[in-house]
C-alpha positions in Angstrom: 108.1 107.3 120.4 111.2 109.6 120.8 111.4 112.9 118.9 114.4 111.3 117.1 112.3 108.1 116.1 109.7 110.8 114.8 112.2 112.8 112.8 113.9 109.5 111.5 110.7 108.1 110.2 109.5 111.6 108.8 113.0 111.8 106.6 112.3 108.1 105.5 108.9 108.8 104.4 110.2 112.1 102.8 113.0 110.1 101.0 110.2 107.4 99.8 107.5 109.9 98.9 108.7 113.6 98.9 111.9 113.1 96.6 110.0 111.7 93.8 106.9 113.6 93.9 109.5 116.6 93.7 111.2 115.2 90.7 107.8 114.0 89.0 107.1 117.9 89.2 110.2 118.8 87.6 109.6 116.1 84.9 106.3 117.4 84.2 107.6 121.0 84.1 110.6 120.0 81.7 109.3 117.0 80.1 112.5 115.1 80.2 111.0 112.0 82.5 114.8 110.6 83.2 114.7 112.9 86.1 111.6 111.1 87.9 112.9 107.9 86.6 116.5 108.1 87.9 115.3 109.2 91.3 112.7 106.4 91.8 115.6 103.8 92.8 117.7 105.9 94.8 114.6 107.2 97.1 113.5 103.8 97.3 116.5 102.2 98.8 117.3 105.3 100.9 113.9 105.6 102.6 113.5 101.8 102.7 116.9 101.5 104.8 115.8 104.5 107.0 112.4 102.7 107.5 113.9 99.4 108.4 116.4 101.2 111.1 113.4 103.1 112.5 111.2 100.8 112.9 113.6 97.9 114.5 114.7 101.1 117.2 110.7 101.4 117.6 110.6 97.6 118.2 113.6 97.6 120.6 112.1 100.3 122.6 108.5 98.5 122.8 110.4 95.5 124.0 112.2 97.3 126.7 109.0 98.3 128.6 
């Protein structure tokens, strides 16, 4: 796996896991849960889209060998 694919994978996982955790911390600190709830939907779609493209490229590289 190339470094570009690793970076794409890490960015996708950060979008799916890291951003909701960040907004969870903000919501816990402020008591306003809309921050967390409104971050789930876009974070999931951004991360999932990145994961799909990253896994597709990994599959292409494995089949090319």
